[in-house]
N, C-alpha and C positions, 0 to 999 in steps of 0.2 A: 785717685778714685778707683774703687774696686769694681770688678766685673759686675757684681750684683747691682751696684748703684747705677752703673751705665745701662744695664739691662732694664731696670725699673724705669729709668728716665725714657728710654726708647719705647717701652710699653705704654707709658702714659701719653707720649707723643702720638703713638698709633691710635690709642683710644680717642684722644681729642680730635685727631684728624677724621676719624670715623664719625664722631659726634657732629662735626661741622661739614660732613659730606664732601670730603676731599676726594681726589682721584683714588679709586679702589686699588689700582696697581701700586701706587705709592704707599698706601696704607699697609698693603700686604707685605711690601718690601721692608718697611720699618718693623712690622710685627715679626717677620721672620728673623730679622737681625736681633730682636730681643731674645728669642729662643736660642739663637746661635751664640750670642755673647754670654748668656747665662750658663751655657754648657761647655765653654772653652776650657781646656786643661791647663791654660797658662794665663797670666795676668796681662791684659792689654797694655796697662800702663808701663810695663817693662819692655814692650816691643817698640822698635824705632817707628816714629810717626809716619815715615815714608813707606812703611811696609804694612800698615794697617789695612790699606785697600786691597792687599793681596790675600787677606784672610777669606776663606771660602764663605760665600753668602754675604759679604760686606760690600765691596765695590767702592767706587770713588765717592759717590754722593753720600753714602752712610759714613764712610771713613771721615769725610769732612765734618760731619756732625759729632762723631766720637772725638776727633781731635779738638774741636771747639770745647767739648765737655772737659777733656783732660787739661786743656790750657786755661780755661776760664771758670770751670766748675758749674757752668750754666749753659743753656741752649736758647738762643734768641727766638727761634721758631716756636719752641715750646712755650716760652714766656708770652709770645704774641697770642697763642691759643688760650692760655690761662687768663690773659687780660680780658678777652671777649667772652669768657664763660663764667656764669655765676659761681661763686665759691662753693655753694652748697651742691651744685651739679658736679663739680670736680670731686667733691667728697663722696658723692654717690658711686663713683667709679671704684671705690675701695670696698664696696659692699659685695660680699660673696654672692654669686648667683645671678647678678644682673649686669649685662654687658652694655656697650655703647648703643646697640640697636634699641634695646628696651629703654635705656635712659633717654635716648633721643625722643621717644614717644612720650615718656613721662614729662620731659621738659617742654618740648615743642607743642605737643597735643594737649596735655593736661595742665600745662602751665605751672608745674611743680618745680621749685627751685632750691629746695633744701631737704635734708634727710628727715627733719621733723615734719615737714609738710607731707613727705612721702609716707611716713608712718601713720599720720593722721588720715591720709587718703586710704590707706589699707584698712583702717578702722571703719571708715565710712563706706567701704566696699566699692570704692570708685575705680580701682584699677581694672576690675573684670570687664568694665565697659570698653576698655581700650583694646585695639587690635593686638593680637599676640599674647594677651594676658588671660588667665583663667583663675578660678578660685584657688587652685593648688599653688600656682605661681605667686599669687598675692600673699598667701599664708607663708610661703618660703621667704619672700622678701621681708615680711613683717618679723619673722623669727631672726633673720640675719641682722636686721636693724636693731632689734632688742639685744642681740649678742654684742653688736658694736657699741651701743650706748652703755651696756654693762661694763665694757672694758675700761670706761672712765672712772669706775668706782662710785658712781652716783646713781641713785635709783629713784623712780617715782614711788610714792607711798604705796600705790596700788600694786606695783611690781613686787614689793617686799611683803605685803600683808599676808598672803597665803603661806609663804615660807615661815614668817614670824609666828603665825598661829600654830603651825605644825611643830615648830621648834619649842614653843611654850608647852605644848602637850607632852612632847618628848622629855623636856626638862622636868615637868611635874611628875611624870611616871618614874623617871630616874631618881628623883629626890625621895620618893617614897621608900626606895630601897636603901638609899645612902644616908639620908637624914630626914626621918619621917616628919619632923616638926619644923622644917625649914620654911622660910617665906620666900616668895618669888615674885618678881614684877619687871615689866618693861620700863625703861626710863628714856631720857634723852629725846631726840627728835621724833622717834616713833611714838612715844607716849604722848607727846605734844601734838601729834597728828600733823607734823610738818609735811608740806607737799613734796619735798625732796629729802631723801634719807642718805646721808653720807656714812652713817654708822649705826648699827643696831645695838643698843645698850641694854643690858640685863643686870638686875641686882638680885643677889641671893643673900639672905640672912640666915645663917645656920647655927645649930647648937654643937655640931661636930665638924669644925672647919678642917681638921686634919684629914678626916675620912672623905670629906667632899673634895679636897685638893688632890688626894691620892687617887680617888675614883674618877676624877675628871679626865685622866689619861685614857680611860676606857669608854668615855662618852662617844658613841659611834656617829651621830649625825654630823658633827664637825670636830676638828682636831684643834685643841687650844694649846697655846704656849704661854708660859708665865712671863709677864712683863713686870715693870717696877711696882705698880700698884693695882694691877688687874690681870686678867687672862684675855688673850687675843686669839681670834680665829678669822680665817677668810674663806668664804665658800667658793666652790668651783666657778660660780658666776661672778665672783669678784666682790661680794658684799662683805664688808668688815664687821665683825662682831666683837664687842667688848663686854666682858663679864666682870662685875664688881662683887667681891665676896667679903662679907663682914659678919661679925657676931650678930646673933638674932636680936639682941637688945638694941643694936644700932641700926636695924634694918630701916625703920621709917625715916630716920634722919638721913641715912645714905640715899634712900629712894627719893626723898625730897631733893637732896643736893644734886643728884644725877638727872633729875627730871627737868626742872626749870632752867632757863638760860642763866648765865653767871650773875647778871645784874639783879634779876628777880630773887635768886637764892640769897645773895648777899644782903639785900635790903630787908627781906623777911627775917633772916636769922639775926640781924642787928636788932630787930624788935623782939624776937622770940627767945633769944639766948641759945645756949648750946645743948639743952636737953638734960636728961634723956626724954624721949617722946614715945608714947605708946601707939600713936596714930598720926597720920598727916594732919587730920583735923585739929589735933592738939597743938601742932606747930603754929597753925594760923590763929588758933584761939589764944595762945600765949603771946602772940604778936599783936593781939587786939584787932584781928582781921576776920572778916567772913571767909569761909573756905573758898579758895580759888581753884577752879577746875584746871587740870593739867594743860588743856589746849590754850588757856589764856596766859600761861606763865612765860610771857615774852618781854616783860618790862615795857609795856605800853603804859596805860593808865590804870591797869587792873588793881594795883596796890592802893591807889587813891580811892578807887571805887569801892574796894573792900573795906577801907577805913570808914567810909560814909555809908556802908551797907547798901550800895547802889549797883552791885554787880547784876548784869542781865541774867534772867533765867533762860539758859541756853536752849535753843531748839533741838529737837531730836528727830530721828528718821520717822518715828511713829506719828509725829505732828503733821506730816505731809498728807494732803487730801487729794492731790492730783499731780499730774506731770505735764508741764508745758515745754514747748520747743522740742519737737520730735519729727522724724522723717519716715516716710513709707515708700513703697515701690512707685508711688506717683513721681518721686524724684530719684534720689540715690539710696533709698533704704532697701533693706533685705526682705522685710516682711510687709505684707499688705496692710492697708489701713485697718481692716477688720481684725487681723491677727494682732496688731499693736493694741487696739482698743480692748479686745477680749483678754489679752494678757494683763493689761492694767486692771481691768474689772475683776477677773476671776483669780488671778495669781497674786497680784499685789494688793487687791482689795481697795483700790482707789476709787474716787467718785467721778473723776473726769480725766480726759486726755486732750491736750492742746496739740493739734497737728500743725506743723510748720514746715512743709516741704519748701524746697528752694524756689526762688522766683526766676523770672525769665532770663535775667542776665547770666545766671549760673548754668550756661549751656553744658558745661562739663559734667554737671550733676543732673541733667535732664530737667532743668528748671521749668516751671509751669508757665506757659503763655496764657493769655487771657481766656481762651476757649477751654483750656484744660483746667483752669481755676474753677470755672462754673461746672465742669464735669465732676470735679472732686467734691464740690459743694452738694451736688445732687446725691452722690454716694453717702456723704455725711448725713444728709437729711434722712435717707433710708436707714442707715445704721443707728441713728438716734432713736428712731421708732422701734427698731428691733432690740436695742440694748438698754432702753430706759429702765430705771431712772439714771443709769450711767449716761454721761453726756460727752460727745466729742465737740470741742470748740473749733471753729474755722479760723485757723491762723495761717501765717505765711512767714518765712524768713526772707524778708525783702532786702536785696543788696543795697548798701549805701554806695552810690556812685561817687566818682572822684570829686564832684562838686558838692557832695552832701545830700543830693536829692535821692529819693527812693525810686525804684525802677518800675513803678506802675503809676498810672494816673490816679487822681483822687476818686474817680468813679469806680475803679477797681478796688482801691484800698478800703473804701467804705463798705465793701461787701464782706470783709473779714470781721470776725469777733475781736481779734487782736492782731497786732503786727509786731514781730520781732525784727528790728532793723540791725543789720550786721555788715561789717566790712569783710570782704573776701578777696579784694584785688587792690593793686597799687598800694602795697604796704610800705613803700620806702619814702613816704612823705616826711618832712621835718615836723617838729613838734607843733609849730604854729599852723601849718597847713592841715595836719592830721586832726588837730583840735578843732579848727574851723569847720572841717568836714563833718565831724561828729556833732558839733553844735547845731549845724543846719538840720541834720537828720533828727536830732532831739526836738527841735522846734517845729518839726512837721506834726500837725495835730493828730495824724493817724498813727504815729509811732507810740506803741504801748510799752515795749521793752527794748532796752539797748542790749543787743546780744554780744557776747564775748568782747568786751570793750576795747581790749588792746590787741587781740589777735595772736597772743603769745602761744607758743608751744614749748612746754617746759623741757629743759635740757637740750633743746635744739634750735629754737627760734625766739629771740627776744620780741616782745610786743612792740608795735609802733609807738613812738614817744607821744604822749599826750599830757596836757595840763590837767591832772586829775581833778583838782579843785574846781576849775572852770567847767569841766564836763559834769561833775557831780552837782554843782550848783545849778547848772542848766536843767538837769534831770529833776531837781527839786522844784525849780520854777515852772517847769512844764508838766509836772506830775508823771514823769516817765520812770518806769521801774528799771532797775539795773539787774542784769542777769549775773548769777554766779554759775558759770558754765561748769557743770559737774564732771565733764569728761576729764579723767585724771591727767591728760596731757595739757589741758587748758587751765582749769580752776581759776577762771578769769571772770569777774573782777577779783584781783588779788586781795586776800584777806586783810592786808595791812591798810586797805582803804575802806573796808566795811564800816568801821567805827565812824569815820567822817560822814559817809553817806547816811548812816542811821541818825546821826546827830542833826543832819540837815532835813530829816523827815522823809528820806527816799526809801521806798519799799524795795526789797531784794527778792529775787525769785531763783530757787534752786532748780536749774534746768539741766536734764541729762544730755540734751542734744543727741538723743538715741536714734541710731540708724537700723537697729534690730531690737528684738525683744530683750535680749541680754543687756542692751545698753541702758535700760531703765535702772539697772542696779547701780549705775554710776551715781545716782542721787545720794547714795551712801557716802561717797567721797565729797560730794558737794556739801553735805551736811557737816562733815568733819571740818572743812575749811570755813563754813558758815559759823560754826561754833567758835573757831579761832578768832573770827572777826567780831564775835559778840552778838550774833543774830538771835533774836528772841522770836517766838512763834507769832506774835502780833505784828511783826514787821516783815513777814514773809508772805508774798502773794499767793503761792500755791499751798499755803497752809489754810487758806480760806476754804470753806465748804463749797459745794457746787452751787448752792443758792447764793452764797455771799459773792463768789467770783462772777456769777452771772449778773448780779446787780452791779458789780464793779465795772464790768465791760459795758453794760447798758448805759450806766451813768456817764461813762467817758464818751460814748457815741452821741448821747444827747447834748453833751457840752461842746461838740464840734460844730 
């Protein structure tokens, strides 16, 4: 075992000791040994075991730990600490810029137990409420987490989008000089608007391939190397880019091949033949199919629907009339209720805002007790007079407790125009318990929308296991809307279950879960995955006009 490995082990031990509030003198001793071992001019493994305690700064107690490491490759004391520490909390110790003291607060005070939850808390502006944290620290932690996640080579769509758009512009300008009549397009996961991007694929169809190939070496934004059938580059952030270069006459066929998943491409080309094709529409036409939008090319049932000319007319961002499930400074939001409303009205040109600040169980997020609920309702009444015909609907994000009940009495719940019921705690239930919990919440007559149904955080926390069919069937039976949480970290309900929900007659709602005005823009990402799931405008709750959704809420209230 090398010195650096021994040093890193001692460092982790000192951090975990601090995290569990062990004796400060012992912690300091182990931490000092880490620095000492790391700087030694000789290898400890080469030193006689009975002489290790004679090394300056080591002593008998630490020598015993080092000998145990050298002889067994492990340290029982460290393993004991790891065993009683959530895995995600241990992983936080590797994030640059936050030490054990801050992680102790994050874990013990805020109840955050994974890097994904921590990142989401940064987005929700929750850290600045904790002792020792400020806006600057919160932003630094957020950037450090983004860097760590990027090191895995996988990215959220939202993380890639800005770079991809910039790269497309740069390629377009470059091609004007290199091959004026070349065709250019994104393909693969990015063009299909997948929630996670492993690789950014680009297709170029050129008239002068030699000139493009030779000039590619001088393309400054990224450096490509030639592979067997493509050109490959990797950005500083770790995003892999693959460039497919073909003759312009083959562009649409190649673009099609590199866009859909393998099964979709194979099935369509079996019907369409090998070309040549002058457009993608022609490929589908020759296959006897209606044109299938790129988002749908996942080999679900889109080919069968295209054969029967029953493809859904996919929703667009412009179809949205309002925004539901949002937070203000009444709980853990950054902007005031009026600022959120005015932004929706004047900047986004929407007709209504559904405010859903956290309920009383969410103490960490300044959740509203009963008195504050009525205080907020008074402000809403005043703002509705001031901002008319724009309307703020009185909503709440009510916590689903462990037994499936909501955390307000019926007398309080009936005061809201609508209720988003969400799970925020006790996320480690097995499938049966988690499903039973959701079913009880869905059966509550005051539940209007089931919020982020699995609690997942992409690339960092899997959702709690549920029986999707039972949950969706219950929503259908109880006329409960299911949320597509548009936050790029969530995108929950997963698009792979949208089709089943729509077939069962369940409405979906594209909700940004915005905690600041900029958060409303996340509806863009919600729309992308809603399109992947086959959502049409008539099946989307917040595509209703202000008059229509007012009637919807009123009719539900009358039915209780």
